[in-house]
Every structure is written in C-alpha cells, then in structure tokens.
MOPAC internal coordinates of N, CA, C and O (Angstrom, degrees):
PM7 1SCF
backbone

  N    0.0000 0     0.00 0     0.00 0    0    0    0
  C    1.4713 1     0.00 0     0.00 0    1    0    0
  C    1.5307 1   109.47 1     0.00 0    2    1    0
  O    1.2310 1   120.85 1   -36.46 1    3    2    1
  N    1.2892 1   115.97 1   143.54 1    3    2    1
  C    1.4657 1   121.09 1  -177.33 1    5    3    2
  C    1.5217 1   109.87 1  -103.78 1    6    5    3
  O    1.2310 1   121.05 1   -61.94 1    7    6    5
  N    1.3287 1   115.59 1   118.06 1    7    6    5
  C    1.4668 1   120.36 1  -179.29 1    9    7    6
  C    1.5164 1   109.02 1  -106.06 1   10    9    7
  O    1.2310 1   121.30 1   -71.37 1   11   10    9
  N    1.3123 1   115.12 1   108.63 1   11   10    9
  C    1.4571 1   120.58 1  -172.76 1   13   11   10
  C    1.5296 1   112.06 1   -63.13 1   14   13   11
  O    1.2310 1   120.50 1   138.50 1   15   14   13
  N    1.3399 1   116.64 1   -41.50 1   15   14   13
  C    1.4683 1   119.40 1  -177.24 1   17   15   14
  C    1.5239 1   110.41 1   -60.96 1   18   17   15
  O    1.2310 1   120.66 1   133.39 1   19   18   17
  N    1.3343 1   116.34 1   -46.61 1   19   18   17
  C    1.4655 1   120.00 1   179.65 1   21   19   18
  C    1.5186 1   110.17 1   -60.81 1   22   21   19
  O    1.2310 1   120.71 1   137.68 1   23   22   21
  N    1.3207 1   116.24 1   -42.32 1   23   22   21
  C    1.4581 1   119.66 1  -179.12 1   25   23   22
  C    1.5233 1   110.48 1   -59.20 1   26   25   23
  O    1.2310 1   120.26 1   131.96 1   27   26   25
  N    1.3252 1   117.11 1   -48.04 1   27   26   25
  C    1.4670 1   119.49 1  -176.48 1   29   27   26
  C    1.5275 1   111.34 1   -68.93 1   30   29   27
  O    1.2310 1   120.08 1   145.30 1   31   30   29
  N    1.3383 1   117.46 1   -34.70 1   31   30   29
  C    1.4674 1   119.82 1   176.11 1   33   31   30
  C    1.5190 1   109.87 1   -62.92 1   34   33   31
  O    1.2310 1   120.60 1   130.96 1   35   34   33
  N    1.3218 1   116.45 1   -49.04 1   35   34   33
  C    1.4611 1   120.65 1  -179.29 1   37   35   34
  C    1.5179 1   110.56 1   -64.96 1   38   37   35
  O    1.2310 1   120.44 1   141.39 1   39   38   37
  N    1.3201 1   116.77 1   -38.61 1   39   38   37
  C    1.4590 1   120.60 1  -178.27 1   41   39   38
  C    1.5205 1   110.46 1   -65.00 1   42   41   39
  O    1.2310 1   120.12 1   137.91 1   43   42   41
  N    1.3359 1   117.37 1   -42.09 1   43   42   41
  C    1.4651 1   119.19 1  -179.81 1   45   43   42
  C    1.5277 1   109.93 1   -67.33 1   46   45   43
  O    1.2310 1   119.93 1   143.80 1   47   46   45
  N    1.3370 1   117.75 1   -36.20 1   47   46   45
  C    1.4663 1   120.06 1   175.23 1   49   47   46
  C    1.5170 1   109.87 1   -61.90 1   50   49   47
  O    1.2310 1   120.61 1   135.21 1   51   50   49
  N    1.3338 1   116.44 1   -44.79 1   51   50   49
  C    1.4567 1   121.12 1  -179.85 1   53   51   50
  C    1.5274 1   110.00 1   -62.59 1   54   53   51
  O    1.2310 1   120.17 1   137.34 1   55   54   53
  N    1.3207 1   117.29 1   -42.66 1   55   54   53
  C    1.4676 1   121.08 1   178.73 1   57   55   54
  C    1.5222 1   110.60 1   -60.63 1   58   57   55
  O    1.2310 1   120.30 1   138.42 1   59   58   57
  N    1.3192 1   117.04 1   -41.58 1   59   58   57
  C    1.4641 1   120.62 1  -179.92 1   61   59   58
  C    1.5190 1   109.92 1   -63.03 1   62   61   59
  O    1.2310 1   120.31 1   135.41 1   63   62   61
  N    1.3432 1   117.01 1   -44.59 1   63   62   61
  C    1.4654 1   120.34 1   178.03 1   65   63   62
  C    1.5166 1   110.62 1   -60.48 1   66   65   63
  O    1.2310 1   120.57 1   134.91 1   67   66   65
  N    1.3290 1   116.52 1   -45.09 1   67   66   65
  C    1.4650 1   120.30 1  -179.15 1   69   67   66
  C    1.5183 1   110.95 1   -63.39 1   70   69   67
  O    1.2310 1   120.25 1   140.04 1   71   70   69
  N    1.3281 1   117.12 1   -39.96 1   71   70   69
  C    1.4589 1   121.15 1  -178.65 1   73   71   70
  C    1.5290 1   109.87 1   -64.76 1   74   73   71
  O    1.2310 1   120.40 1   136.66 1   75   74   73
  N    1.3502 1   116.83 1   -43.34 1   75   74   73
  C    1.4691 1   120.49 1   178.15 1   77   75   74
  C    1.5238 1   110.20 1   -61.97 1   78   77   75
  O    1.2310 1   120.78 1   135.49 1   79   78   77
  N    1.3403 1   116.12 1   -44.51 1   79   78   77
  C    1.4625 1   120.68 1  -178.26 1   81   79   78
  C    1.5203 1   109.80 1   -63.29 1   82   81   79
  O    1.2310 1   120.39 1   137.63 1   83   82   81
  N    1.3267 1   116.87 1   -42.37 1   83   82   81
  C    1.4622 1   121.24 1  -179.90 1   85   83   82
  C    1.5216 1   110.47 1   -64.59 1   86   85   83
  O    1.2310 1   120.59 1   139.61 1   87   86   85
  N    1.3379 1   116.48 1   -40.39 1   87   86   85
  C    1.4656 1   120.73 1  -179.59 1   89   87   86
  C    1.5285 1   109.71 1   -61.46 1   90   89   87
  O    1.2310 1   120.56 1   134.73 1   91   90   89
  N    1.3423 1   116.53 1   -45.27 1   91   90   89
  C    1.4660 1   120.78 1   179.78 1   93   91   90
  C    1.5231 1   109.99 1   -63.69 1   94   93   91
  O    1.2310 1   120.57 1   135.16 1   95   94   93
  N    1.3198 1   116.52 1   -44.84 1   95   94   93
  C    1.4646 1   120.79 1  -179.66 1   97   95   94
  C    1.5182 1   110.84 1   -62.12 1   98   97   95
  O    1.2310 1   120.77 1   136.45 1   99   98   97
  N    1.3140 1   116.13 1   -43.55 1   99   98   97
  C    1.4579 1   120.09 1  -179.50 1  101   99   98
  C    1.5304 1   111.30 1   -64.88 1  102  101   99
  O    1.2310 1   120.68 1   137.94 1  103  102  101
  N    1.3391 1   116.30 1   -42.06 1  103  102  101
  C    1.4693 1   119.73 1   177.92 1  105  103  102
  C    1.5204 1   110.28 1   -60.94 1  106  105  103
  O    1.2310 1   120.14 1   137.70 1  107  106  105
  N    1.3323 1   117.33 1   -42.30 1  107  106  105
  C    1.4583 1   121.45 1  -179.90 1  109  107  106
  C    1.5292 1   109.92 1   -62.88 1  110  109  107
  O    1.2310 1   120.53 1   137.24 1  111  110  109
  N    1.3281 1   116.60 1   -42.76 1  111  110  109
  C    1.4632 1   120.16 1  -179.57 1  113  111  110
  C    1.5286 1   110.71 1   -67.13 1  114  113  111
  O    1.2310 1   120.39 1   142.83 1  115  114  113
  N    1.3322 1   116.85 1   -37.17 1  115  114  113
  C    1.4663 1   119.60 1   178.08 1  117  115  114
  C    1.5238 1   110.46 1   -65.63 1  118  117  115
  O    1.2310 1   120.31 1   143.88 1  119  118  117
  N    1.3241 1   117.01 1   -36.12 1  119  118  117
  C    1.4625 1   120.39 1   178.48 1  121  119  118
  C    1.5254 1   110.59 1   -67.08 1  122  121  119
  O    1.2310 1   120.40 1   143.18 1  123  122  121
  N    1.3370 1   116.85 1   -36.82 1  123  122  121
  C    1.4601 1   120.48 1  -179.63 1  125  123  122
  C    1.5213 1   111.46 1   -77.61 1  126  125  123
  O    1.2310 1   120.32 1   147.53 1  127  126  125
  N    1.3337 1   117.00 1   -32.47 1  127  126  125
  C    1.4676 1   121.29 1  -176.75 1  129  127  126
  C    1.5249 1   109.77 1  -128.85 1  130  129  127
  O    1.2310 1   119.68 1  -102.63 1  131  130  129
  N    1.3230 1   118.22 1    77.37 1  131  130  129
  C    1.4704 1   119.72 1  -178.51 1  133  131  130
  C    1.5216 1   111.25 1   -57.26 1  134  133  131
  O    1.2310 1   120.91 1   -47.89 1  135  134  133
  N    1.3379 1   115.86 1   132.11 1  135  134  133
  C    1.4542 1   119.80 1   177.66 1  137  135  134
  C    1.5149 1   114.19 1    86.89 1  138  137  135
  O    1.2310 1   119.78 1   175.90 1  139  138  137
  N    1.3243 1   118.03 1    -4.10 1  139  138  137
  C    1.4657 1   120.25 1  -176.77 1  141  139  138
  C    1.5276 1   111.22 1   -66.75 1  142  141  139
  O    1.2310 1   120.36 1   150.55 1  143  142  141
  N    1.3393 1   116.91 1   -29.45 1  143  142  141
  C    1.4591 1   119.95 1  -175.66 1  145  143  142
  C    1.5218 1   112.53 1  -107.04 1  146  145  143
  O    1.2310 1   120.48 1  -163.44 1  147  146  145
  N    1.3046 1   116.68 1    16.56 1  147  146  145
  C    1.4678 1   119.14 1   178.34 1  149  147  146
  C    1.5191 1   109.93 1   -66.38 1  150  149  147
  O    1.2310 1   121.13 1   -43.27 1  151  150  149
  N    1.3358 1   115.44 1   136.73 1  151  150  149
  C    1.4746 1   119.31 1   178.84 1  153  151  150
  C    1.5093 1   110.17 1   -77.78 1  154  153  151
  O    1.2310 1   120.10 1   180.00 1  155  154  153

C-alpha cells in the first residue's frame, strides 16, 4: 500500500539531508577553488 503522507515526510527529510550534504560539499570546493562559483 502506498501512503502519501509517509512518502512526503521521508522525502522532505531526504531533501534536507541532501541539501546539507551539498552545502558542505560546495563550501569545501569553494575553499579549494576560490572564485570558482562566483556569479
């Protein structure tokens, strides 16, 4: 059975984890390559 509420709760948790991981990765890359992500 597919429970939509559980799916969206888990999905938002997963998104939060991914966002934190991406933020850390991006910060690390910016430290290694200053100016690489300048707009």
